[in-house]
C-alpha positions in Angstrom: 2.7 -20.4 8.0 5.5 -19.3 10.3 7.8 -16.3 10.4 10.5 -18.4 8.7 8.4 -19.5 5.8 9.4 -18.2 2.4 6.9 -15.6 1.2 5.8 -15.7 -2.5 8.5 -14.4 -4.8 7.9 -13.3 -8.4 10.9 -12.8 -10.7 9.6 -10.3 -13.3 12.4 -11.2 -15.7 10.6 -14.5 -16.2 7.7 -12.7 -17.9 9.9 -12.0 -20.9 10.1 -15.7 -21.7 6.8 -16.9 -23.2 7.5 -20.4 -22.0 7.6 -19.3 -18.3 5.2 -16.4 -18.4 2.1 -18.6 -17.8 3.7 -20.2 -14.8 4.6 -16.7 -13.3 1.0 -15.5 -13.8 -0.2 -18.6 -12.0 2.2 -17.9 -9.1 0.8 -14.4 -8.9 -2.8 -15.8 -8.9 -1.9 -18.2 -6.1 -0.2 -15.5 -4.0 -3.1 -13.1 -4.4 -5.7 -15.7 -3.4 -3.7 -17.1 -0.5 -2.2 -13.9 1.0 -2.9 -10.8 -1.0 0.8 -10.2 -0.9 4.0 -11.1 -2.8 7.5 -9.9 -3.4 9.0 -9.0 -6.8 12.6 -9.0 -7.9 14.2 -7.8 -11.2 11.6 -5.1 -11.2 13.8 -2.5 -13.0 14.2 0.1 -10.1 17.9 0.5 -9.4 19.3 0.2 -5.9 20.7 3.8 -6.2 17.2 5.2 -6.8 15.7 3.4 -3.9 18.6 4.3 -1.6 18.4 8.0 -2.6 14.7 8.0 -1.8 15.2 6.5 1.7 18.2 8.7 2.5 16.3 11.8 1.5 13.3 10.8 3.5 15.5 10.3 6.5 16.8 13.9 6.1 13.3 15.2 5.9 12.2 13.7 9.2 15.4 15.0 10.8 14.4 18.6 10.0 13.2 20.8 13.0 9.7 19.9 14.0 8.5 23.5 13.4 9.6 23.3 9.8 7.8 20.0 9.2 4.7 21.3 11.0 4.2 23.9 8.3 3.0 21.0 6.2 0.7 19.6 8.9 -3.1 19.6 8.3 -6.2 17.9 9.6 -7.6 17.9 6.1 -7.2 14.3 4.9 -7.9 15.5 1.3 -4.8 17.8 1.3 -2.4 16.7 -1.4 0.7 17.2 0.8 0.2 16.5 4.5 2.6 15.9 7.4 1.5 14.2 10.6 3.0 12.7 13.7 2.0 10.9 16.9 5.5 10.5 18.3 5.5 11.3 22.0 8.0 10.4 24.7 5.8 10.8 27.8 2.8 8.7 27.0 1.3 6.9 30.0 -1.0 4.5 28.1 -0.4 0.8 28.3 0.3 0.8 24.6 0.5 3.4 21.9 1.6 4.1 18.3 4.7 6.0 17.2 5.0 7.2 13.6 5.6 10.3 11.6 4.4 10.5 8.0 4.3 12.6 4.9 1.6 11.9 2.3 2.1 13.1 -1.2 -0.2 13.1 -4.2 2.0 12.2 -7.2 0.0 11.4 -10.4 0.6 13.0 -12.7 3.8 14.1 -10.9 4.0 17.3 -12.8 0.7 18.5 -11.2 1.9 18.0 -7.7 5.7 18.0 -7.3 5.8 21.8 -6.8 3.8 21.3 -3.6 6.3 18.8 -2.2 8.8 19.8 0.5 11.5 22.3 -0.5 13.8 20.9 2.2 16.0 18.9 1.9 16.9 20.7 -1.3 17.1 17.4 -3.3 13.9 15.9 -1.9 11.8 16.6 -5.0 14.5 15.3 -7.3 15.4 12.1 -5.5 11.9 11.1 -4.2 10.5 12.1 -7.6 12.9 9.8 -9.4 11.7 6.9 -7.3 8.1 7.8 -7.7 8.3 7.9 -11.5 10.1 4.5 -11.5 7.5 2.9 -9.1 4.6 4.2 -11.2 5.9 2.3 -14.2 6.3 -0.8 -12.0 2.8 -0.3 -10.6 1.2 -0.2 -14.0 3.0 -3.4 -14.9 2.0 -5.2 -11.7 -1.6 -4.0 -11.9 -1.9 -5.4 -15.4 -0.4 -8.7 -14.3 -2.8 -9.1 -11.3 -5.7 -8.3 -13.6 -4.5 -10.8 -16.1 -4.3 -13.4 -13.4 -8.0 -12.8 -12.8 -8.8 -13.3 -16.4 -9.5 -9.6 -16.9 -8.1 -7.8 -19.9 -6.2 -4.8 -18.5 -7.2 -2.7 -21.5 -10.8 -2.9 -20.3 -10.0 -0.5 -17.4 -6.9 1.1 -18.8 -8.5 4.6 -18.9 -9.5 4.4 -15.2 -6.0 3.4 -14.2 -4.2 6.0 -16.4 -6.5 8.7 -14.9 -6.3 7.4 -11.4 -4.5 8.5 -8.2 -1.1 7.7 -6.9 -0.6 8.5 -3.2 2.8 8.1 -1.6 3.0 7.7 2.1 6.5 8.2 3.5 6.7 6.9 7.0 9.3 7.2 9.8 9.2 4.8 12.7 11.7 5.7 15.5 13.7 3.3 17.6 11.5 2.4 20.6 12.9 2.4 24.1 9.7 0.4 25.1 9.2 -2.1 22.2 6.6 -4.1 24.2 4.4 -1.0 24.6 4.8 0.7 21.3 3.9 -0.1 17.7 4.3 1.8 14.5 1.0 1.5 12.7 -2.2 -0.3 13.7 -3.6 -3.2 11.7 -5.3 -2.0 8.5 -5.8 -2.6 4.8 -4.9 -0.1 2.1 -7.7 1.2 0.0 -6.2 1.3 -3.5 -5.7 -1.4 -6.1 -2.1 -2.4 -5.1 0.5 -0.9 -2.9 4.2 -1.2 -3.6 6.2 -0.9 -0.4 9.9 0.0 0.1 11.4 -0.4 3.5 14.8 0.3 5.0 14.5 -2.2 7.8 12.2 -5.1 8.9 9.0 -4.1 10.8 6.1 -5.1 8.5 3.8 -7.9 9.5 0.9 -9.4 7.5 -2.1 -11.6 8.5 -2.1 -14.9 6.8 -5.1 -17.1 5.9 -5.0 -18.7 9.3 -5.5 -15.2 10.9 -2.0 -15.2 12.3 0.6 -12.5 12.1 3.6 -13.2 9.9 6.8 -11.3 9.9 7.9 -10.1 6.5 11.6 -10.5 6.1 13.7 -7.7 4.8 15.3 -8.4 1.4 17.6 -6.0 -0.3 16.6 -5.3 -3.9 13.0 -6.7 -3.7 9.8 -4.7 -3.6 6.7 -5.7 -1.6 3.3 -5.8 -3.3 0.1 -5.7 -1.2 -3.4 -5.9 -2.6 -5.9 -3.2 -1.5 -9.6 -2.9 -1.0 -10.3 -1.7 -4.5 -8.7 -4.9 -5.9 -10.9 -7.0 -3.5 -14.0 -5.2 -4.9 -12.9 -5.4 -8.5 -12.1 -9.2 -8.1 -15.6 -9.7 -6.5 -13.8 -11.2 -3.4 -11.7 -13.7 -5.3 -8.7 -11.7 -4.0 -8.6 -10.1 -0.6 -6.9 -6.9 0.6 -4.1 -7.9 3.0 -4.3 -6.8 6.6 -0.9 -5.5 7.8 0.7 -3.6 10.5 4.1 -2.0 11.4 5.7 -3.1 14.7 8.5 -1.6 16.8 12.0 -2.6 16.0 15.5 -2.0 17.3 16.3 0.4 14.5 14.9 3.6 13.1 12.8 2.5 10.1 11.7 4.3 6.9 9.0 2.9 4.7 7.7 4.4 1.4 4.2 3.1 0.5 3.1 3.8 -3.1 -0.7 3.3 -3.4 -2.5 3.5 -6.8 -6.2 3.6 -7.2 -8.9 4.9 -9.5 -9.5 8.6 -9.5 -10.8 10.3 -6.3 -14.5 10.1 -7.2 -14.3 7.2 -9.7 -16.4 4.3 -8.5 -14.9 0.8 -8.4 -17.3 -2.1 -8.7 -16.9 -5.9 -9.3 -15.7 -6.6 -12.8 -18.6 -7.6 -15.1 -16.6 -10.7 -16.2 -16.7 -12.0 -12.6 -20.5 -11.4 -12.0 -23.0 -13.8 -13.4 -26.0 -16.0 -12.4 -23.7 -18.3 -10.3 -21.9 -15.5 -8.6 -23.7 -12.3 -7.9 -22.0 -9.0 -7.1 -20.8 -9.2 -3.5 -19.7 -5.6 -2.9 -21.2 -2.2 -3.1 -19.4 0.2 -5.5 -17.0 2.7 -3.8 -14.5 5.5 -4.6 -11.3 6.7 -2.9 -13.3 9.7 -1.7 -15.7 7.4 0.0 -12.8 5.8 1.8 -11.4 9.2 2.9 -14.8 10.2 4.2 -15.0 7.0 6.1 -11.7 7.8 7.9 -13.5 10.7 9.5 -16.6 8.7 10.4 -17.6 7.1 13.6 -17.3 3.7 12.0 -13.6 4.2 11.6 -13.2 5.4 15.1 -14.9 2.1 16.2 -12.1 0.3 14.4 -14.4 -1.0 11.7 -12.7 -1.7 8.4 -13.9 0.2 5.3 -14.0 -3.0 3.1 -16.4 -4.6 5.6 -18.9 -1.7 5.0 -18.9 -2.6 1.3 -19.8 -6.3 1.7 -23.5 -6.8 0.8 -25.7 -8.2 3.5 -26.7 -11.2 1.4 -23.2 -12.5 1.2 -23.0 -16.3 1.4 -20.9 -17.4 4.3 -17.4 -18.3 3.3 -17.4 -16.1 0.2 -16.0 -13.0 1.9 
């Protein structure tokens, strides 16, 4: 697969037609097995809503640093948290440059009062996008589960009572693109992530362990599978490794990550565990993942999903 290869594209309008629905579900299944990634169009979120969210995010990151730092915290459980590692005098051979604002957002009524008061329309415009993307996230999660043969109703309660974390990222124009990057290779921990970006800069690892540039496409949303979906699918689907690279433009991305509730354990779906295929993963929660981020394992660049794989895994199954 090369950078010019067309990435999987799912037209959600085709799901309304019973004659084409099964083909679309099959395309989702293939995309999830091969890449853990696909794009969707005709998703129901208007261009004005996505543009307002990006424009308002830009205005937030343009605020004076001292104002943004009022939201900074080392507590990774904090529901609204600003952070930055942007520096102009780094002497390392390579380094990351990114500012971020992470927001808890489900149910939005419980959290929106904690979101930034500046820009004055931040809550309104980002909130409008978040509510729209939550509807899309529910639809897509159900479709991915259906492609696995899992009845979405079987875990409807866990999804409805789950978490939705929005990570708004700012990647500045780099004067040293060969030395800087935006975000190191990683997987997201949730079920699925929906990503909105203002400019290209995302790369994913394909099945050949090679980095693939994700082209920018106006009007489409990007869907990435997370660690919880890998566990739930018992390894049939894999969370996608991705990174943000430096570009010749300032770049904004808004990653919407949905998961089970903070302490709700995710385990392989019973339907996918039997005498022929045992459970391949330990159960885990989003809290376990956040605890891992503070651990020595994470500092050694070990991936959380790798800590969940059982030692008796058969080679080639994970």
